[in-house]
C-alpha distance (Angstrom), angle and dihedral (degrees) to the residues before:
residue distance angle dihedral
M1 . . .
A2 3.80 . .
T3 3.79 119.1 .
V4 3.82 122.5 -153.8
Y5 3.82 116.1 -155.5
Q6 3.81 145.5 136.6
R7 3.77 115.1 -108.5
C8 3.79 91.3 -153.5
K9 3.82 89.8 69.5
S10 3.83 102.2 40.1
D11 3.80 111.0 19.1
K12 3.79 114.2 79.6
R13 3.79 90.0 -162.7
S14 3.80 90.7 64.2
A15 3.81 115.5 103.7
N16 3.82 89.5 -134.8
F17 3.82 95.8 52.5
P18 2.99 122.4 154.0
C19 3.79 100.6 33.9
T20 3.80 116.0 172.3
K21 3.79 100.1 177.6
P22 3.83 112.6 109.3
R23 3.83 91.9 -147.0
C24 3.77 100.7 30.9
G25 3.82 97.1 150.8
H26 3.81 93.4 -130.1
P27 3.85 117.4 142.1
W28 3.79 124.1 -87.0
T29 3.82 121.1 -127.9
V30 3.80 130.3 -150.0
R31 3.78 113.0 -152.7
Y32 3.81 117.5 -163.2
R33 3.79 140.5 145.0
E34 3.78 126.2 -123.6
P35 3.82 119.1 -116.3
G36 3.78 113.1 -85.9
G37 3.78 106.7 82.1
P38 3.81 131.4 -94.6
G39 3.80 92.0 -29.0
A40 3.79 94.2 58.7
K41 3.79 120.4 111.0
E42 3.78 120.9 -92.7
R43 3.81 118.5 -130.9
Q44 3.82 128.2 -160.8
P45 3.82 112.3 -176.9
S46 3.82 116.9 178.6
F47 3.81 130.8 -139.4
E48 3.79 132.4 -167.5
L49 3.82 95.2 -133.1
K50 3.79 130.2 44.5
S51 3.81 90.2 -134.2
Q52 3.81 89.5 60.0
A53 3.78 91.8 49.6
D54 3.81 91.8 47.7
A55 3.79 91.6 49.7
F56 3.80 91.5 50.4
A57 3.82 91.8 48.7
A58 3.80 91.0 48.5
K59 3.81 90.6 51.9
L60 3.81 90.6 50.8
R61 3.80 91.3 52.2
H62 3.82 92.0 47.2
D63 3.83 93.5 47.7
R64 3.79 91.6 49.2
Y65 3.79 90.4 50.1
E66 3.81 91.4 49.6
G67 3.82 92.6 42.2
V68 3.81 94.0 -121.0
F69 3.78 100.2 107.2
L70 3.80 112.0 157.5
D71 3.76 123.5 -169.2
P72 3.82 108.4 -146.8
K73 3.79 90.1 -146.3
R74 3.82 91.7 63.0
G75 3.79 91.9 59.9
E76 3.81 95.1 49.8
I77 3.81 93.2 83.2
T78 3.79 112.3 109.1
L79 3.77 118.7 -107.7
R80 3.82 89.0 -122.2
A81 3.80 93.2 58.5
Y82 3.79 94.1 40.9
A83 3.83 93.5 48.4
A84 3.81 91.0 52.8
D85 3.80 91.0 51.4
W86 3.82 92.1 43.4
L87 3.81 93.2 51.2
E88 3.80 93.0 52.6
R89 3.81 89.8 55.8
Q90 3.81 95.6 54.2
V91 3.81 118.9 106.0
V92 3.80 101.4 -146.3
S93 3.78 138.0 133.7
E94 3.78 122.7 -86.5
G95 3.80 93.5 -103.3
T96 3.81 93.4 47.5
Y97 3.80 91.4 49.4
R98 3.80 90.3 51.2
N99 3.81 91.2 50.7
Y100 3.81 92.0 48.1
E101 3.80 93.3 48.2
S102 3.79 95.0 48.3
F103 3.83 93.4 48.0
L104 3.80 92.3 49.4
R105 3.81 93.2 45.4
I106 3.81 98.3 43.4
H107 3.81 103.6 33.0
L108 3.81 119.6 10.1
L109 3.80 103.9 39.1
P110 3.83 97.5 45.5
A111 3.81 87.7 55.1
L112 3.82 102.8 37.8
G113 3.80 106.6 6.4
G114 3.80 93.6 104.1
K115 3.80 94.0 57.5
T116 3.79 123.2 87.1
V117 3.79 119.4 -109.0
A118 3.80 90.5 -113.0
G119 3.81 92.0 43.8
V120 3.82 97.6 60.6
Q121 3.79 107.5 105.1
H122 3.78 134.3 -162.8
K123 3.80 91.9 -105.5
D124 3.83 89.9 54.1
I125 3.79 90.5 58.0
E126 3.81 91.4 46.7
A127 3.81 90.8 52.3
F128 3.80 90.8 47.0
V129 3.83 93.2 51.5
A130 3.81 90.7 48.4
A131 3.81 91.6 50.7
V132 3.80 97.7 44.5
S133 3.82 91.5 46.1
K134 3.80 88.1 67.2
R135 3.81 91.1 59.4
L136 3.81 104.6 34.2
A137 3.77 134.7 47.6
A138 3.79 116.8 -94.6
S139 3.79 92.6 -115.0
T140 3.80 90.8 51.9
V141 3.81 92.3 49.9
C142 3.81 92.1 50.5
D143 3.80 91.2 48.3
R144 3.81 96.0 47.1
M145 3.79 93.1 45.7
K146 3.79 87.1 64.7
L147 3.80 84.9 66.3
V148 3.81 91.5 51.5
T149 3.81 91.3 48.1
H150 3.79 91.2 50.5
L151 3.80 90.5 50.1
F152 3.81 93.8 53.7
Q153 3.80 93.3 41.2
T154 3.79 87.8 56.7
A155 3.80 88.9 50.7
V156 3.83 89.2 52.9
E157 3.81 91.1 49.9
E158 3.80 89.8 50.7
K159 3.82 90.1 52.3
R160 3.81 93.1 -116.2
R161 3.79 93.0 127.3
A162 3.81 136.6 7.3
D163 3.81 101.5 -125.1
D164 3.79 144.8 18.0
P165 3.83 110.0 -102.1
T166 3.82 91.7 -160.0
E167 3.80 93.3 62.6
G168 3.81 111.5 112.2
V169 3.82 95.3 8.8
K170 3.80 110.1 145.1
M171 3.79 113.5 -121.0
P172 3.82 125.1 -150.7
R173 3.77 115.4 -93.1
V174 3.79 114.9 -99.0
G175 3.78 115.8 -143.6
A176 3.79 125.1 -136.2
H177 3.81 114.1 -80.3
A178 3.77 94.6 -127.4
I179 3.78 121.6 159.5
D180 3.77 117.9 -129.6
E181 3.79 102.5 -130.0
D182 3.79 90.3 -155.8
K183 3.81 88.7 66.2
I184 3.81 95.9 49.8
P185 3.83 110.9 103.9
T186 3.79 115.6 -112.0
L187 3.79 122.5 -123.0
H188 3.78 89.5 -99.7
E189 3.82 90.9 50.7
V190 3.80 91.7 51.0
D191 3.79 90.2 54.4
L192 3.79 89.4 46.5
I193 3.82 91.9 53.2
A194 3.81 89.8 49.9
K195 3.79 89.6 50.9
Q196 3.83 94.7 49.6
I197 3.81 98.6 43.9
S198 3.81 120.7 88.3
P199 3.83 107.6 -71.7
Q200 3.79 91.4 -120.4
Y201 3.82 89.6 59.6
R202 3.80 97.9 44.5
L203 3.80 91.4 103.2
T204 3.82 91.6 53.8
I205 3.80 90.4 68.4
Y206 3.78 92.8 53.8
L207 3.80 93.8 43.5
Q208 3.79 88.1 56.9
A209 3.82 93.7 41.1
G210 3.79 98.9 41.3
A211 3.81 102.1 33.0
G212 3.81 103.3 24.1
L213 3.81 94.3 -123.8
R214 3.77 119.4 166.5
I215 3.80 116.1 -117.8
S216 3.81 93.2 -106.2
E217 3.82 90.0 47.9
T218 3.79 91.3 48.8
L219 3.81 93.0 52.8
A220 3.83 89.8 49.5
F221 3.82 92.2 53.8
T222 3.79 109.6 134.3
A223 3.79 136.1 -175.6
D224 3.81 92.2 -103.0
C225 3.83 90.8 61.0
R226 3.79 90.5 76.6
R227 3.80 120.7 97.7
P228 3.83 128.8 171.3
D229 3.82 95.4 -95.0
F230 3.80 105.4 4.5
L231 3.80 145.8 32.0
R232 3.79 120.6 -114.0
V233 3.81 107.3 -147.9
R234 3.80 110.4 -159.0
R235 3.80 109.0 157.7
Q236 3.80 149.2 12.4
V237 3.80 132.0 -145.4
S238 3.76 121.1 -95.6
S239 3.79 119.1 -115.4
K240 3.83 87.1 -117.0
A241 3.80 97.0 45.0
N242 3.81 92.3 115.1
R243 3.80 92.6 61.3
E244 3.79 121.1 93.9
D245 3.81 92.5 -137.0
C246 3.82 94.0 52.9
Q247 3.79 109.5 127.6
T248 3.82 98.4 -168.0
R249 3.79 114.0 34.9
F250 3.80 95.0 170.4
I251 3.80 123.1 48.6
P252 3.83 133.8 -179.8
L253 3.78 120.9 -80.2
K254 3.77 119.4 -86.2
H255 3.83 112.2 -76.8
R256 3.81 89.9 5.6
A257 3.77 135.8 103.7
E258 3.79 127.8 -126.7
G259 3.81 110.6 -67.5
E260 3.81 96.4 21.3
Y261 3.79 119.1 119.7
R262 3.78 144.2 167.6
D263 3.80 131.1 -134.5
V264 3.80 122.6 -135.9
P265 3.84 125.1 -168.4
T266 3.81 113.2 -114.1
P267 3.84 117.7 -131.0
A268 3.80 114.6 -141.2
F269 3.79 93.7 -113.8
L270 3.82 91.4 53.0
A271 3.80 92.2 52.6
E272 3.81 88.1 53.3
E273 3.81 91.9 49.2
I274 3.83 91.0 51.0
E275 3.80 91.3 50.4
A276 3.81 91.4 48.6
H277 3.81 91.3 49.8
L278 3.80 92.8 50.4
R279 3.80 92.0 49.2
E280 3.79 92.8 52.0
W281 3.80 103.0 33.6
G282 3.79 107.6 16.2
T283 3.81 118.8 -166.4
V284 3.80 136.1 -62.3
T285 3.79 125.1 -146.4
A286 3.82 112.8 -120.7
A287 3.79 124.5 163.9
G288 3.79 88.9 -12.2
M289 3.83 93.0 -54.8
E290 3.80 129.6 113.4
V291 3.80 97.0 -128.3
L292 3.79 126.2 -174.6
F293 3.80 102.1 -151.2
A294 3.81 106.2 42.5
P295 3.85 112.4 131.8
R296 3.80 113.9 -94.3
D297 3.81 95.2 -160.8
R298 3.79 124.1 80.6
G299 3.79 116.5 -110.3
K300 3.81 93.4 27.9
G301 3.80 95.7 104.2
T302 3.77 130.3 -105.7
M303 3.81 100.1 -85.7
P304 3.81 133.6 7.7
T305 3.78 118.8 -116.6
A306 3.78 133.2 -158.5
T307 3.81 88.0 -96.3
T308 3.81 96.8 51.2
Y309 3.80 91.1 41.6
A310 3.81 90.8 53.9
Y311 3.81 89.8 69.9
H312 3.82 91.6 60.1
F313 3.80 92.2 42.6
R314 3.81 94.3 51.9
K315 3.79 90.4 45.3
A316 3.81 90.1 54.1
L317 3.80 91.9 48.7
K318 3.78 90.7 51.0
A319 3.78 92.6 48.0
A320 3.80 91.1 48.7
G321 3.82 91.8 46.3
I322 3.78 92.7 -151.8
V323 3.81 106.9 114.2
T324 3.79 130.1 59.5
P325 3.85 119.5 -143.0
T326 3.83 88.5 -98.9
G327 3.78 89.9 50.5
V328 3.78 91.8 51.0
R329 3.77 90.1 56.7
S330 3.80 91.4 47.1
T331 3.79 93.3 52.7
R332 3.78 98.2 41.0
R333 3.80 98.5 40.9
T334 3.80 119.8 80.5
A335 3.79 121.3 -95.7
C336 3.79 124.7 -145.1
V337 3.79 115.7 -112.5
T338 3.81 112.5 -152.1
S339 3.77 123.5 -146.5
S340 3.82 95.8 -144.4
P341 3.83 116.9 100.4
P342 3.81 115.2 -102.6
P343 3.80 121.3 -115.9
P344 3.85 112.6 -80.5
S345 3.79 90.0 -126.5
R346 3.82 91.4 64.7
P347 3.81 108.2 60.8
A348 3.78 89.5 164.5
S349 3.81 89.0 73.0
R350 3.80 88.1 76.1
S351 3.77 84.6 92.6
T352 3.79 89.7 73.1
R353 3.80 87.2 81.5
S354 3.79 106.3 119.9
P355 3.82 117.0 -139.6
A356 3.80 88.1 -147.5
G357 3.79 89.8 60.4
S358 3.80 100.2 32.6
V359 3.79 123.3 124.8
T360 3.78 88.9 -108.0
D361 3.80 89.0 71.3
R362 3.80 99.3 107.2
S363 3.77 100.0 177.1
R364 3.80 103.2 59.6
P365 3.85 140.0 6.8
P366 3.82 118.6 -82.0
S367 3.79 116.6 -86.4
T368 3.78 137.8 -171.2
S369 3.79 93.1 -106.2
T370 3.76 127.7 157.8
A371 3.77 133.0 -100.0
T372 3.78 129.0 -141.2
L373 3.75 134.9 -148.6
G374 3.79 90.3 -50.0
N375 3.79 92.2 56.0
C376 3.81 91.5 48.6
I377 3.79 91.8 49.0
R378 3.80 91.9 43.3
R379 3.80 89.2 57.0
V380 3.75 90.3 63.1
R381 3.81 92.1 40.6
T382 3.81 90.5 57.1
R383 3.79 92.5 40.2
R384 3.78 92.4 52.4
S385 3.78 98.0 33.4
R386 3.82 92.0 110.7
G387 3.79 87.1 88.5
Q388 3.77 117.4 96.4
S389 3.79 93.7 -115.6
A390 3.79 91.1 55.3
V391 3.80 91.4 46.9
R392 3.79 90.1 50.6
R393 3.76 90.7 52.0
G394 3.81 92.7 50.4
L395 3.78 97.9 -125.4
H396 3.80 99.3 147.4
P397 3.81 111.5 49.9
P398 3.84 114.1 174.7
T399 3.78 112.5 -86.2
T400 3.80 137.9 -171.7
W401 3.80 124.6 -148.3
R402 3.83 112.6 -118.6
P403 3.83 105.8 -162.9
E404 3.80 93.6 -176.0
L405 3.81 89.1 58.5
G406 3.78 98.7 32.9
V407 3.83 93.0 -131.0
W408 3.79 142.6 95.9
Q409 3.78 112.1 -105.6
L410 3.77 122.2 -146.9
């Protein structure tokens, strides 16, 4: 319970002790103990008027009764210091941690880092969202604000503030993630990219085009991924896999835990390309795996990453002269895969089936995941597969729409 008293009349350590005047004008003190039992800290804030001290004591008693007691001292920590401590306590993947850290360091803390956790108001968050929306894409702002909301919700749970200042803040509108079919490479252009890229990476183009693998999954392709009629994708390369001091060169698939995988049907042409690659290049042992795309030259790193591979990909696009800078972004960026069935009048939209969410995924239920360059290119392969070359390569097996799964089933 909180106790209201004047130190001048009861505390011998007070400079005004003993004070015998009934209305001496000396400050009033509220003595209380934080929640946590006998070992909790004792607080003694002072007030000029007795009415102020009584009101503060009454609020403490009410908050304790309601279970919402907040110690003002706990909210006086700066947002910069609290965010650093909060980030270290998060159990997230390496890539997620890197994204969190960069957003806090570059955007949130320069704007609000000097304020206290309890001092950040709703209008501050609104101003921050308006400012950061001018520099980042709407989808990025909406995604990163989930981090900010989580941070302040944790502060509320720790009784550092009473409410979440991000609640009710209007986010920028995110447009539909539709793919412009005019920017999807044609079948001829896919073959041209494969011809212009470094010979060692020729197979990477067809793994993305024929199996819908992400770039990081393609570079982590190993000999044990092959099955008689399908590919079992188990891992992707780390963003630091090319460094000698990298401890974990292979990491779980996106949105999957260690040991989970997905199976992707293998077109006939892709099986031939894999065989041709193995005959010419063989495999290299890296981190205990027989990988297909590890550098053969000394000084080129241990494993390629999406960043190092991008140099070869852009070089091939430039040599082919087929894709504008906007087109490069459209083919290399991910494309949203919807779970609603396509219109019956557009059979070509069967190619929107995502290998990550196909019924061959035996480790987890189908999901509306995204597809990379391979999925974009595969759209046009399926769309244009009426040609004899596409038929010969087996790019359009018969499929049936499964509305309960949101995918096309072979």
